[in-house]
N, C-alpha and C positions, 0 to 999 in steps of 0.2 A: 336906401335899402339897409335892412339890418342883417345880422349874421344868419338868422333862421331863414329869411327869404332867399339869401344867396345859396344856401345849402339846398333848399327846395328846388330852386331853379336849376342848379347843376345836376341834382338827382333826376329831375324830370328830363333834362337834356340827355343824360346818359341812358335813361330808359328808352327814349325815343330813338337814339342811335342803335341801341341793342335790338329794339323791336324791329327797326328797319332791316337790319341784317338778318334777323330771324325770318322775316317775311320773304326776303329774297332767297335765302338758302333752304327754307323748309316749305315754301309756298303755302303759307297760312295767312289769314287776314291780320291786319295791324292790331285790331282789337283782341284777337286771340293771342297774338304775341305779347301784348301788354298784360293780359290776364296771366299768362304763363310766368312772366317776369315777376309779377306781384306775388304769385303763389310759390314759385320755386326760388326766386332770387336771381342772381346774375351768373351762376355757374353755366358756362356755355355748353358743355357736354350734356348736362342735365336738360337744359332748355331745348337743345337740338333733338335729343332722344324723345322728349315728351311731345315736341312739335310734330315729329314724324309719326309718333303713335296717334296723335290727335288727327292728323291728316289721313292716315290709313283707316281710322275708325269712322271718319265721315264718308269714306268711299263705300262702306258696306250698305 
């Protein structure tokens, strides 16, 4: 493996862990969680706020 592959693997692993946590805490789908992470980044408070907003919006 080269340096770029290692960084990509660790980034993907971190995204998956964060997405899993977001799925559990905000009750959104894994795909929605991944999309939010890609759009917003890894700031937990921002992710949680947007996930709750997204969840509430889908209930309407």
